[in-house]
C-alpha positions in Angstrom: 23.0 0.9 23.8 26.6 1.7 22.7 25.5 0.7 19.0 22.9 3.3 18.7 23.6 6.0 16.0 21.9 9.1 16.6 21.8 10.0 12.7 20.3 6.7 11.9 17.8 7.1 14.7 16.6 10.6 13.8 16.3 9.4 10.0 14.1 6.5 10.8 12.0 8.5 13.2 11.5 11.3 10.7 10.6 8.5 8.0 8.1 6.9 10.3 6.5 10.4 10.7 6.5 10.8 6.9 4.7 7.3 6.3 2.3 8.4 9.2 1.3 11.3 6.9 0.6 9.2 4.1 -2.6 7.8 5.7 -4.2 11.3 5.8 -2.6 11.9 2.5 -4.5 8.9 1.2 -7.8 10.1 2.9 -7.7 13.3 0.8 -6.6 11.5 -2.4 -9.6 9.1 -2.0 -12.0 11.8 -0.5 -11.4 14.0 -3.6 -12.1 11.1 -6.0 -15.3 10.1 -4.7 -18.7 11.7 -4.9 -19.6 14.7 -2.5 -22.1 12.4 -0.5 -19.5 9.9 0.5 -16.4 12.2 1.3 -16.5 11.7 4.9 -17.2 8.0 4.7 -14.1 7.0 2.7 -11.9 9.5 4.6 -13.0 8.0 8.0 -12.0 4.5 6.7 -8.4 5.7 6.3 -8.2 7.7 9.5 -9.8 5.0 11.7 -7.1 2.6 10.6 -4.7 4.9 12.6 -6.4 3.9 15.7 -7.3 0.4 15.0 -4.3 -1.0 13.5 -2.1 0.6 16.1 -4.0 -1.0 18.8 -3.6 -4.5 17.1 0.2 -3.6 16.5 0.9 -2.9 20.1 -1.0 -5.7 21.6 0.1 -8.8 19.5 0.6 -7.8 15.7 4.1 -6.7 16.0 5.2 -9.7 17.7 3.4 -12.0 15.4 5.2 -10.3 12.5 8.7 -9.8 14.0 8.9 -12.2 16.7 11.3 -15.0 16.5 10.3 -17.3 13.7 8.2 -20.3 14.2 8.4 -23.1 11.3 8.7 -20.2 8.7 5.0 -19.4 9.2 4.5 -16.9 12.2 6.5 -15.0 14.7 6.6 -16.0 18.5 5.0 -14.1 21.4 8.2 -12.7 23.1 7.1 -9.2 22.0 3.4 -9.3 23.1 2.3 -6.0 24.5 5.7 -4.7 23.3 7.6 -6.8 26.0 11.2 -6.3 25.2 10.7 -3.5 22.6 12.8 -0.7 24.0 15.9 1.1 23.5 18.2 -1.7 22.8 18.8 -2.4 18.9 17.7 -5.7 17.5 20.6 -7.0 15.4 18.2 -8.1 12.5 15.8 -5.1 12.5 18.0 -1.9 12.4 21.3 -2.6 14.6 21.9 1.2 14.9 18.5 2.1 16.0 16.5 1.5 19.1 14.2 -1.3 18.5 11.2 0.6 19.3 12.0 2.9 16.4 11.8 -0.2 14.2 8.4 -1.1 15.8 6.9 2.5 15.2 8.3 2.6 11.6 6.6 -0.8 10.7 3.4 0.3 12.5 3.0 3.0 10.0 3.1 0.6 7.2 0.5 -1.8 8.8 -1.8 1.1 9.2 -1.8 2.3 5.3 -1.9 -1.1 3.9 -5.7 -1.9 4.7 -6.6 1.7 4.1 -5.5 1.4 0.4 -8.2 -1.4 -0.1 -10.9 1.1 0.8 -10.8 2.8 -2.6 -12.0 -0.3 -4.5 -15.3 -0.5 -2.7 -15.9 3.3 -2.1 -19.3 4.3 -1.7 -21.1 0.9 -0.7 -19.5 -0.7 2.3 -21.2 -0.6 5.9 -18.8 1.0 8.4 -19.3 -1.7 11.0 -18.5 -4.4 8.5 -15.4 -2.5 7.5 -14.1 -2.3 11.1 -14.4 -6.1 11.4 -12.7 -6.3 7.9 -10.0 -4.2 9.0 -9.3 -6.3 12.1 -9.6 -9.6 10.2 -7.5 -8.6 7.1 -4.8 -7.2 9.4 -4.6 -10.3 11.2 -5.0 -13.0 8.5 -3.4 -11.3 5.7 -1.1 -8.4 6.4 0.7 -9.8 9.5 1.4 -13.3 8.0 3.0 -11.8 4.9 5.0 -9.3 6.7 6.4 -12.1 8.7 7.1 -14.3 5.6 8.8 -11.7 3.9 10.4 -9.2 6.4 10.3 -11.3 9.6 12.3 -14.3 8.6 9.5 -16.5 7.2 9.5 -19.0 4.5 9.4 -16.5 1.6 12.3 -14.8 2.9 14.1 -18.1 3.3 13.3 -18.8 -0.3 15.2 -15.5 -1.2 12.4 -13.2 -2.0 13.0 -9.5 -1.4 10.9 -6.7 -1.0 12.8 -3.4 -0.2 9.9 -1.3 0.9 6.5 -3.1 0.5 5.9 -3.7 -3.3 4.4 -7.2 -2.1 3.7 -6.7 1.7 1.8 -3.3 0.8 0.8 -2.9 -2.6 0.1 -6.5 -4.0 -1.6 -7.6 -0.9 -3.8 -4.4 -0.8 -4.2 -4.4 -4.6 -5.2 -8.1 -4.9 -7.4 -7.8 -1.9 -9.2 -4.7 -3.4 -10.0 -6.9 -6.4 -11.5 -9.5 -4.4 -13.7 -6.8 -2.5 -14.9 -5.6 -6.2 -16.0 -9.0 -7.0 -17.7 -9.7 -3.9 -19.2 -6.3 -3.1 -20.6 -5.6 -6.6 -21.1 -2.6 -8.7 -22.4 0.9 -7.3 -25.8 1.9 -8.2 -26.4 5.1 -9.6 -29.3 7.4 -9.7 -30.7 8.7 -13.0 -28.4 11.2 -14.4 -25.8 10.8 -11.5 -21.9 11.1 -12.4 -19.2 9.3 -10.9 -16.8 12.1 -11.6 -14.6 13.2 -8.7 -16.1 15.9 -6.7 -12.8 17.8 -5.7 -9.8 17.3 -7.7 -7.8 19.8 -5.4 -8.3 17.1 -2.8 -6.7 14.6 -5.0 -3.7 17.0 -5.7 -3.3 17.5 -2.2 -3.6 14.1 -1.4 -1.1 13.1 -4.1 1.3 15.6 -2.7 1.2 14.5 0.8 1.6 10.8 -0.5 4.7 11.6 -2.7 6.1 13.6 0.3 5.5 10.6 2.6 6.9 8.2 0.1 10.6 9.4 0.6 10.0 8.0 4.2 8.3 4.8 3.0 11.2 3.9 0.5 14.3 5.8 1.8 13.5 4.9 5.6 13.5 1.2 4.5 17.2 1.1 4.7 16.8 1.6 8.5 19.9 3.8 8.4 21.0 7.1 7.0 23.3 5.6 4.2 23.9 5.2 0.5 21.1 2.5 0.1 18.7 5.1 1.6 20.0 7.8 -0.6 19.6 5.6 -3.6 16.1 4.7 -2.6 15.1 8.3 -2.1 16.2 9.3 -5.6 14.8 6.4 -7.3 11.4 7.3 -5.6 11.4 10.5 -7.1 12.7 9.5 -10.4 10.1 6.8 -11.0 7.2 8.8 -9.7 8.0 11.8 -11.9 8.7 9.8 -15.2 5.5 7.8 -14.8 3.5 11.0 -14.4 4.7 12.5 -17.5 4.2 9.0 -19.5 0.8 8.4 -18.1 -0.2 12.0 -18.9 0.9 11.6 -22.5 -0.6 8.1 -22.9 -4.0 9.4 -21.5 -3.8 12.9 -23.5 -3.4 10.8 -26.7 -6.0 8.2 -25.8 -8.6 10.4 -24.4 -7.7 13.6 -26.2 -7.3 15.9 -23.2 -4.5 16.4 -20.5 -6.1 15.2 -17.3 -5.0 16.3 -14.1 -6.5 13.4 -12.4 -4.5 11.2 -14.9 -1.3 12.8 -14.4 -1.7 12.4 -10.5 -2.7 8.8 -10.8 0.4 8.1 -12.9 2.7 9.5 -10.2 1.0 7.3 -7.7 1.5 4.3 -10.3 5.2 4.9 -10.5 5.6 5.4 -6.7 3.9 2.1 -6.1 5.9 0.4 -8.9 9.4 1.7 -7.6 8.7 0.6 -4.0 9.9 -3.1 -4.0 12.9 -1.8 -6.2 13.9 1.3 -4.6 16.9 0.2 -2.5 18.1 -2.4 -5.2 18.3 -0.8 -8.7 20.6 1.9 -10.2 19.1 5.3 -11.1 18.9 4.6 -14.7 16.6 1.7 -14.0 14.1 3.9 -12.1 13.6 5.8 -15.5 12.8 2.5 -17.2 10.7 1.4 -14.4 8.7 4.7 -14.4 7.9 4.2 -18.1 6.9 0.7 -17.9 4.7 1.2 -14.8 2.7 4.1 -16.8 1.9 1.7 -19.7 1.3 -1.5 -17.6 -0.7 0.4 -15.0 -2.7 2.3 -17.5 -3.5 -0.7 -19.6 -4.5 -2.4 -16.5 -7.1 0.5 -15.7 -8.3 0.0 -19.3 -8.7 -3.6 -19.1 -10.7 -3.1 -15.7 -13.1 -0.6 -17.6 -13.6 -3.0 -20.5 -14.2 -5.9 -18.1 -16.8 -3.9 -16.2 -15.0 -4.2 -12.7 -16.2 -1.5 -10.3 -12.9 -0.8 -8.7 -13.9 2.6 -7.9 -10.5 4.2 -7.4 -8.4 1.9 -9.3 -6.7 0.3 -6.4 -5.9 -3.0 -8.2 -4.9 -1.3 -11.7 -2.3 1.3 -9.6 -1.3 -0.4 -6.4 -1.8 -4.0 -7.2 -0.4 -4.3 -10.8 2.3 -1.7 -9.9 3.4 -3.7 -6.9 3.4 -6.8 -9.0 5.5 -5.3 -11.7 7.9 -3.6 -9.4 8.4 -6.7 -7.6 9.1 -8.7 -10.7 11.5 -6.0 -12.0 13.5 -6.4 -8.9 14.6 -9.7 -10.4 15.6 -7.9 -13.6 17.3 -4.7 -12.5 18.6 -5.4 -9.0 22.5 -4.6 -8.8 24.8 -6.2 -6.5 26.8 -3.1 -6.2 24.0 -1.3 -4.5 22.5 -3.8 -1.9 23.8 -7.2 -2.5 20.9 -8.6 -4.7 21.5 -9.1 -8.4 19.0 -9.7 -11.3 18.7 -10.8 -14.8 20.8 -8.1 -16.2 23.7 -9.4 -14.0 22.9 -13.0 -14.8 21.0 -14.1 -11.8 18.1 -16.1 -13.2 17.3 -17.6 -9.7 16.3 -14.1 -8.2 14.0 -13.4 -11.1 12.1 -16.8 -10.8 11.9 -16.4 -7.0 10.2 -13.1 -7.5 7.8 -14.4 -9.9 6.9 -17.3 -7.5 6.6 -15.0 -4.4 4.3 -12.8 -6.4 2.0 -15.5 -7.7 1.8 -17.0 -4.3 1.2 -14.0 -2.3 -1.4 -12.8 -5.0 -3.3 -16.1 -4.6 -3.1 -16.1 -0.7 -4.2 -12.3 -0.4 -7.1 -12.9 -2.8 -8.5 -16.3 -1.4 -8.3 -15.0 2.3 -9.7 -11.6 1.5 -12.7 -13.4 -0.2 -13.1 -15.8 2.8 -13.2 -12.9 5.3 -15.8 -10.9 3.4 -18.0 -14.2 3.3 -17.7 -14.8 7.0 -18.4 -11.0 7.8 -21.3 -10.9 5.6 -23.0 -13.9 7.4 -23.2 -11.9 10.6 -23.4 -8.1 9.5 -24.0 -7.1 5.8 -21.0 -6.0 4.1 -22.8 -3.7 1.5 -25.2 -0.9 2.7 -28.9 -0.7 1.8 -30.0 0.6 -1.5 -31.4 3.7 0.5 -28.2 4.4 2.2 -26.2 4.2 -0.9 -28.7 6.3 -2.8 -28.8 9.0 0.0 -24.9 8.9 0.7 -23.0 7.1 3.3 -22.1 10.4 5.1 -25.5 11.1 5.9 -26.9 7.6 6.1 -24.2 6.0 8.4 -22.3 9.0 10.0 -25.1 11.6 10.1 -22.6 14.3 8.9 -21.8 16.2 5.8 -18.5 17.2 4.3 -19.8 20.7 3.5 -22.1 22.9 5.2 -23.6 24.8 2.4 -26.2 26.9 4.7 
């Protein structure tokens, strides 16, 4: 009890609240991008994750992720139903904060990760099947990855680092999103129907909430109010800002207009890309990473369009590719003077190779297991809604509600 630092505790608790806010922010971001008839459906998929994933995390999820390592593969059961998760700090998970503070902070990451995937299969997935997917994916993909990288598992033992979730959150969700796109198939449009965002103001509101929350997402991952947290905080803002500007310029040149949605998407791409790097790289590197994220993620979106993949809200191109890029760039720009990890620029080839290998392995795992989950669920309840429901809209067809009462 005597090792608890009130400043560190307050900082991480506030950071947890900021990360919690990101899930409603994501709901608005996605809700604005879809068509009017599917607003509630996709927002519901984000909000319900707050309840379902919390239940998983409280009962057994947390202990499987952060319990004592078992052969590098999974955590032990000593924290089942939060047994032993109380006021006393854990030496490995925030030695100056109550262990329960670490628990709730990590819980918020577990909530938003599967919610990110929903943007890929917007407008066409059955809510009942989504609930099954949410539970299965959290247990079979998120929790193992969380343990392997943050809970002392075999990837951590290899030396793989991920400051705030570039791999655990963004790569896993982005690659899983691509698997869902291949499995579910393309949306079906009525004659003359447009896929244009129905409410760009919602997209802007969602982006603002996400950006605000990202300071807790990245800064709080230091688990203390210290210089590493400050570095992560500032890097987050720099990279998101630079990526927004560069994406706007690229899209303006390519598409002939300064797109609001494009600028907002660029900001999110930059924020996703800096996430694994935030507490490891110097401030100047955040500028370079922001520029690279705009070019690479914009290119990924264009590739997706040319390939005909119906990733409705570009989860793969923004979060998946951004997370992959940022996770690899840790092995390039990391500076030992900031947080003990060095990269190629400081002569550490090994860290670069570890990051490459870790990204490749986790990408393959997330894709394969996601595809397997979808196939098993589809055997018992159709993953995709009927043509009639898709045409009518999921809000009315499944939830029996409308986002806007125009009467």
